[in-house]
N, C-alpha and C positions, 0 to 999 in steps of 0.2 A: 731264591732258588729252591730252598727246602722249607718254605714257610708253611706249606700244607701238611708236612709230616709231623707226627707226634714227637715229643721230646726224646723218647727212647730210640725211636727209629732214626731220628735226625742224628743223634749221637753215634749210632752204629754206622750210618752213612758216611759221616766225616771221618770216623776212625778208619774205616776200610779204604776210603779214597786217599787218605794220608798214608796209611801203611803200605798199600799196594804201590802207589806212585813212588813213594820214597824208597821202598825196597828195590824196585826195578831200576830206578835211576842210580842208586848207590851201587848196586851190583854191576850194572853196565859200566859205570865209571871205574870201579875197582878192576874189573876184568880187562878193560881196554887200556887204561893209562896208569895202573898202579906202579909205584916206584919201589925201591928196595926197603923203604921205611913204612910200607903199607899205606902210603898216602897217595891218592890219585892226583893227576895233573889238574883236574877240575872236579868240583863236587856239586853237580847240578841239583842234588837232593835238597841242599840248603835253600837254593833259590825257589825250588818247587814248594817247599814247606812254607816259606815266608809269603809267597804269593797266595797260598790257601788261607793263611792267617789274615791277610789283608782284606779278603772279600767274604770270608765266612762269618756267620753271626758270632758274637762274643760268647754266647752260651755253649757253643760247640767247640771252643778252643781246648778245654780239658780233654775231651775225647780225642781231638786231633793230636795233642801232645802225647797221649797214650799210644796212638798209632805210630807216631814218629819214633818213640823210644823202642817199641817192638821191632819196627822195620830196621832201625839203625843197628840194634844188637844183632839181629839175624843176618844182615848184610855183612857186618864186620866179622862175625864168627865164621860165616861161610867163606869169607875172603881170607881166612887163615890167621887172623890177629889173635893174640892172647886174650884171655877173658878180661884181665885188668885193663888192657888197652881198649877193648871193646866198651867197657863201662866208662872209661875216661873219655873216649871219643864221643860216645853218646851224650854224656853229661855236658861236654863242651858244646856240642851242636844244639842242645836244648838251651843253654845259656845264650848262645849267639842269636837264636830266634827270639828269645825274650828281650834281649837288648835292642835288636833291630826293630821289633814291633813297638817297643816303648818309645824309642827315639822318633820313629815315624809318626806315631800318634801325637807326640808332644810337639813336633815341628809342623806337622800337617794334620790338624784336627779333622779336616774334612776328607773328601775323597782324594786319594793320591793321583795326580795327573802327570803323566810323562810328557805332556805338551807344554808345560810351564817350566821355564828354566829354574826358577826357585825350587820347585818341587823336585826336579831332577837332582839339584845340588843337595837337597835334604836327603834324598834316597841314597846318594853316593856317600854322604857323611855317615848315615846310619849303617850302611853296608860295611864301610871301613871300620867303624867303631865295633860293630858286632864281630867282625873277623879278627880284630886285634884281641878282643876279650876271649873269643873262642880259642885262638892260637896260644894265648898265654896260659889258659887253663889246661889245654892238651899238652903243652910243653912241660908245665909244672907237674902234671900227673903221670905222663907217659913218655915225655920227650927225652932226647939224649944230647942234642946239640942245637946251636943256633939255626943250622940249616933246617932242622925239623920245624922250628917256629916259623921261619920264612916260607917254607913249603906249605904248611898248613894255612898260613895267612893268605897267600895268593890263591890257593886252591878254593877256599871258602869264599873269598872276595869275588873271584871270577864266577863261581856258581851263583851267587846272589845277583851280581850285576848283569849277568848274561841271561839267566833263566827267569827271574822274577818279572821283568818288564813285559816280555811277550805274553806270558801267561795272564797277567793282570789285564793287559789291554785286550787280549783275545776274549777273556771272560766278559768284559764290559761290552765288547762288540756283539757278543752273543746275546747278552742281556737286553741291549737296546736294539737288537735286530739290524745292526749296521750292515751286516753282510747282505741281508735281504733288500735293504733300501739302497745299497750302492749300485750305481749304473753298471751295466754289463761291460762297458769299456774299461772302467776302473778295475773291475775284477780281473779282466784279461791282462791288463797292464801289470797288476800286482803279481799275478801268477807268473808272467813272463820274466819280470825282474828278479823274483826270488828263485825261480828255476835257473836263470842265468847265473845268479850268485852261487848256487850249488854246483853248477857245472864248472864254473871258473875255479872254485875251491878244489874240486876233484882234480882238475887239470894241474893246479899249482902244487898240490900235496901228494899226488900219486907218482911223481917223478922228481928226481934230484939233479937231472942233467941241466935243466934250465931254471935258474933262480927267478921265479916269477911270483913270489909271495906278495908282491904289491898289487896283483890283480884282484884278489878278494877285497882289498881295501877299497879299490875303485868301485867294485860291485856293491859293497855295503854303503858307501857314500851316495851312490846313485839311488839305491833303495831309500836311503834317508831323505834325499832331495825330492824324490817323486812321491813317496808314500808316507813321509813324516816319521814320527817316533816309532810307530808300529813297524814300518819298513826297516828302520834301523835295528830295532830289537830282533825282528824275525830274521833279517839277514845276518845279524851277528850270531844268532843261535845256530843257523845253518852252517856258517863258517866254522864255529866252535865244534859242533858235532863231527863234521867231516874231517877237519884238521886233527882233532884229538884221536879219532878212530884210526885214520891212516898213519898218523905219527906213532901211535901205540903198536901198530902192526909192522913198523919198521919201514914205512914208505915216506917219501918226500924229503925236502931239503932239511927239515929239522932233525929227522932221524939220521941223516947222513953226517951230522955234526960229530966230530971226534971228541971223545971225552967220556966222563962218567954219565950214567943215565940221568942223574939229577940235573946235570948241565943242560941236557936236551929238554927236560921238563921245565926248568926255569926259563929257557929261551922261548918255549911255546907259550908259557904263561905271560911272559913279557910281551910277546907278539900280540896275544889276545887282549891284554890290558891296554896296550897302545891303540889297537884298533877300536876297542870299546870307548876309551876316553875321548876318541875323536868323533865317533859317529853319533853316540847318544846325545851329548850336548849340542852337536851340530844340528841334529834333527829338531831338538827343542827350540833352538834359536831360529831355525827356518820357519817352524810353525809360528813362533812369536812374531817374526818379520811379516809372515803372510797375514796374520791377524791385524798387525799394525797397518799394513798396506790396505786391507779391507776397510778398517776403521777410517783411515785417511781418505780413501776413495769415497766412503759414505759421507764423511764430514765435508769434503769438497763439493759433493753433489748437493748436500743440504745448504751449503754456503751459496752455491750458484742459484739454487731455488729461492733462498731468502733474499739474495741481492736482486733477483728479477722481480720478486713480489714487492719489495720495498723501493725499487728503482735506485738501489745503492750499488755502486761499484767500488773497487779498491785499486790502488795504484802504489807503486814504489819507485822512488828515484834513487839510483846508485850515484852518489856524489863523487865516487872515485872515477868511475868510467863515464859519468855524465850521460846515463841512459835511463829510460823510464819503462816500466812495465804496467800495462793496464789489464784488468780483468775483462771478461766478455761484456759484463754489464757497464763497465766504464766506457767501452767503445760505443755501446748503444746509447748511453747518456749523451755522447758527443755526436751521435748520428752517423757512426762509422761501422764498417764491417769488422767483426772481431778478427784479430791477427794482422791487421794492417800495420806497417812500421810507423811508429810515431817517435818524436824526440821530445826532450824536455822543453826546448824553446817553443816547439809547435804547440805543446800542451798549454803553455801560458798564453800564447798568441791567440788561442781560441776565445779568450775573454775580450769583451769590448774594451776599446782603448782606455776609457776612464777607469775600468776595473783592473787592467793589466798592471798599472803602476802600484795599486794597493796590494795585489797578489804578490808581486815581486818583493815589495817591502816586507810583507808579513813573512814570507818564506825566508828571506835573508835574516830577519830578526830571530826567527825560530832556530835557524842553524847556529846563529851566534850564541843564543842563550840556552838552547837545548830544551826549551819549554814547549809543551803541546800548543797547538794553534787551531784556529777556526776562522773561516772566512766565507762570505757569501757574495756571489757576483753573477754577471750575465755572460753567457757564451753565445757565439754565433755558430750554429752547427753547419755542417757541410751543405745542407739543403737550404741554408739561409735563414732558418728559423732561430729566433732568439729564445733561449731558455734560461731560467734562473737555476743556479746550482749552489750547493752548500758543501763545503769540504771541512773535514776534521783530520788532524794528523799529529804525528809525533816524530821525534828525531831518534835515529838509531846511532849508537856510538860504538866505536871499536876500541882497540887498545889505546890506553892513554887518554880516553875520553874524547877522542877526535870524532866528529860527526862523519859517518860513512854512508848514511842513507836517510831517506825520508819516507815514511809509510803513512798513507792516508786513505780516506774514503771520499767519494764524490756522490752526491745525491741530487737527483732532479727534483727541485722544490717548486717548480713553476706553478703547479696546481695549488700548493700551499700559499705561495705569494699572491696568486690571483684570488684565492678564497679570502685571504686576509684583506686584499684591496676591496673586494666586494663587501666584506663584513664592515670594514672601516667606512665605506661609502654609505652602507645601510645605517651604521651607527650615527654618522654625521647627519644623514637625512632625518633619522628619528630625533636626533638632538635639535635639528632645525625646526622640526614640527613641534617638538615639546617646548621650544623657546620662542616660537614665532606666533604672532597674532594673525589668524587666517584671513581676517577681513582686510587689514591694511598692509600686511607683510612686515610690520614693525616688530621689534622685540615685545613679547607679551609681559604681563605683570611679573611672572616668576623670573624671567631673564633680566628684566629692567631692575628689579629690586636687588638681584644678585650682583649686577654690575655696579649699582650704587653702593652696595656693601663694600666691594673691593675699592671703589674710588674713595670712600670715606676712610678706609684703613690707610690708604696711601696718603691722604691728606693729613691724617693724624700722625703718622710715623715720619713723614718727610716734609710736612709743612706746606704742601702744594695747595694752591687756591682751588676752591670747589664751590659751585653754586647749583641750586636745583630750582627749576621753574615748573610749576604745575599749572596747566590750563585746561579748560573745557569749553565746549561750544555753547555759545549763548542761545537761550530759548530753543534748545534742541528738541524738547518735547513738543513744542509748537510745530516745528518742522515735520516731525514724524506724524503728528495728528493731521496736519494740513496736506502733506504730499505723500504720505505713506512710508512704510519702513524701508522699502527698496530705495527710494530717493534719500532717506535718512542715511542708509549705508553708503550711498554714493557721496554724500556730503562728508561723512567721516573719512572716507578714502581720500577725497580731494583735500581736506584739511591736513591730513597726515602727509600727503605729498608736498604741499606748499610749505608746511612747517619744517619738514626735513630738508628741503632745498635751501631754506634760509639759514640752516645751522652750519657750523664749521666741521671739518673732518674729524677733529678730536672730540666733538660733542656727540651725544647719543639721545635719540628720541624713542620713547616707548609708550605703548598704549596700556594703561593699567586698569581699564574697565569702562564700559559704556562709551561716553563721549569725552572721557577724561584722559589726558596725556601728561607725560613727565619728560622734561628736558634736563639732561645731566651735562652741566657745563664745566669741563675740567680745565684747570690752569687759567681760570678767569677771575680777575679781581671783581669787586662789587660793581665798579663802573662798566667794565667790559661785559660782565654778565648782563647788566641792565640793557646795554646796547644790543646784545644778541637777542635777548628775550623780546625787546621792542621790535626788532627786525622780524622776528617770527610772527608777532601779532599783526604787523602791517602786511606781511606777505599773505597771510590768510585772508585779511580783509580785502585787499585789492585783487587777489587771485580768484576768490569765489565770486566776487562781484562781476568779474569779466566773463564768467561762465553763464551764458544766456539760458542754458537748459537746466541749471540748478538754482535753487533759491540762494539769496545772499546769506552768508554765515560769518560771524565774528567770534572772537574768543576773548575770554578774560584770563589774565595771567597773574599768578602769585609767585614772587621770586624770593628765595631765601639763600643767603650766603653762609657758608659753613663758618661757624664761630666756636668750634670745640665741642659740638654736641656729642654725647657718648654713643649715640646710635642713629640709624637712618630714620627711625620712627619720629624722633624729636625734630630732626631737620625737615622731614616731610610735613610734620604738623605745623611748623612755622610757615612753610610755603603755602600750606592749605589755608591757614588763617589769612594770609595776604591775598589769596584768591577770592575768598569770600568778601574781603574788604573791597576788592575791585568790583565785584558784582553789586554790592550795596551802593557803591558810588556811581552806578549807571552802566556797568558792563563795557565790553570792548575797550579795555584799558589794562595797564600793567601797574601792579603795586608791589613795593618792596616790603619784606617782613621786617618788623621792628627788631 
C-alpha cells in the first residue's frame, strides 16, 4: 500500500492514519456510551488499531504505536479522565495490542483469514487474552472494583471482535480489487442486505414499546449466510454502531431497563457478545461448508470423467435394506440408462449362468470373512451382447464388526480379454511356426529334441520305458538328382505322412534335418519299440510303392532303447550308430543298437 513512499514519509503516514482514526473512534465512543467510571460500552479504537497492525508493514509499527499513544492520551484527557488514569488506560491499550499481535502472529504465521474456522478461533483467543491482560493492567493501575475489571474486559473485547474483522477484510478486498471484479448483482444484494440490517436495528433500538431485539440477529445471520464472513462482520459493525448510539442517547429497550447505568451497559455488551459469537463462527463454517461442497462437486465430476474414460463404474450393496446403488458408468457397462431401478438379485442375474454361481459364492465368502474380493465374469447386457467385466470390492462393517454393506467397482474388460485372446493366438501361432517343419508339418529339430529331453527326464526319474528310432530315406540324393528337388520334397512329405500314420498316439515323429527323422517311442519296451519301428519301415516301403506318380522310397532305421544314458546326445548317438549299421547291411531294414 505504501511501498513507493520513502521510509520517513511512510512513518508519518502510518502515524497520522493511526492517530486520527484512533482519536475519532475513542472520542465518539466516550461521548456516546461512557459510563460513570469513564469506560465506554465498546472501545472500537482497539479493534481499529489491531487491524492496522495486521496489514501494515512491520517497519511502520513503531510510528503507529506513537500515533496510538498520542491519540489515546488526547481522547481520554478530553473525555475528562484524570492524568494518571489517562496514562494507565493508554499503557493498558498498548499492552493489549502487543499481546494480540504476538498471539496472532504465533498462531497464524501467514495471512489471517476470517474464512477459515481455525483462524477465527485463533483471532477470538488472541482478542480474549489481550482483553484480559489490558483489563488486569488498567484495574491494577487505576481501577477500584471488580466491576471496573469486567467492564474494561468486555469493552475492549467487543471493540476488537467487532471492528477488526471488517476493516481487515475490507482492506484486502480493496487490495485485490474484489469490489471491481464482483458482479453487479452481488454488489446490489450486499448493499440491500446491509441496508436492511441497519434499518432493522434502528427500528429495534429506537423504541422500547415492542421488544424486537431479535430482529437484528436475524439480519446479521442473513448477511452471514449470503455474504460470508464479510457480511457477518459488516452487519455486526452496523448493529453495534446503531445500537450503541441509540442506547447511549436513552432510546430503545436496553435504555429502558431499570437499574444503574452499568447494568444497561453490561446488558448491551452481553447482547453484542452473544450476537457476535453466533454470527462470525457461523459465517466461517458456512464458507467452509461451501468450499467443501465445491471440492466434493469437483471430485465427483472428476470421478465421473475418470470412470467414463476407464470404463469403470462403482456400486454399493446395502446388506441391511438389501438394495444396490450403481454409478452412471455402472449402468453404461450393463447397457442400461442411468437411473433405472435395479436390485441386488437383478445385478447378479446379469451374469451368464456358469458365472452366476461363482459370483454368489465369492460375495458370500467375502461377507463371511470381511476380506476384499475380486472376480471376473461375463454378463449379458439388455441388448443381448455378452461383455466381459471385472469387479473389485470390499466389505463395510458397522458396530460390532457386522457387515452392513459391500462397495465395489465394475470394469468392462471385453477389449482386454479379446486382446489377450488375440495375443495368445498370435503367440501360439508363432510358437507353432517356431516348432514346426514347414515342409512336412512335423515338429522341427528344436521341438523334437526339446520333447526328447523331457521324455528322457521322465524316464530317468520315474523309470518309464523309452526308445528312440532314427531313420532316413535310402538313396535320397539319387532321387533328387534323377527327378528334381520338387519331387524330392514330395517324397519327404509322403514318407513323413506314412511314418506318422504308423505310430501310436503316445509316440512322436519329428524331422531333424534333410531326409532324416526321429521317432520318440514312450512307454515302450525293447520288443514293443522294435515292433513299432518295423511297422513304420514297412508303411513307408509299401505306401510309396503304391504311389505311381512318385519314385519308390525306402528307409533305414536305427533303434536305441534307453539304458540310463545321462543325456539325449548319447541316446541319439547309439541310435545313429544302429542306423549306419542298417545302411551298411543293405538299407531298407531295422537294426537295434547294442
